C-alpha angles and dihedrals in degrees: 000000000000091000088057091050089047090053091051091049092050091048092053091047090050092051091048090050092050093046095039095226132133134204097196095286122085126238087242093057090050090050089050091052090050092052091047089054093049090048089054092048090051091048091059096254114141095015104126097174095061095081092045092055092052091051092051092051091052095050091047090053093054095061 
């Protein structure tokens, strides 16, 4: 989910850079926010399905 949010933030930053506008926050700040979201995603934060997969593997091993 955080990777999707990062993609949206990167898209908005890209559009702002192309148009040359600003809404009070710089393009660099948006890029930093996108990188933080990607880092959290890579760290396992916001991935709800990871715990479900581990439970599935354990239940399959018992059979």
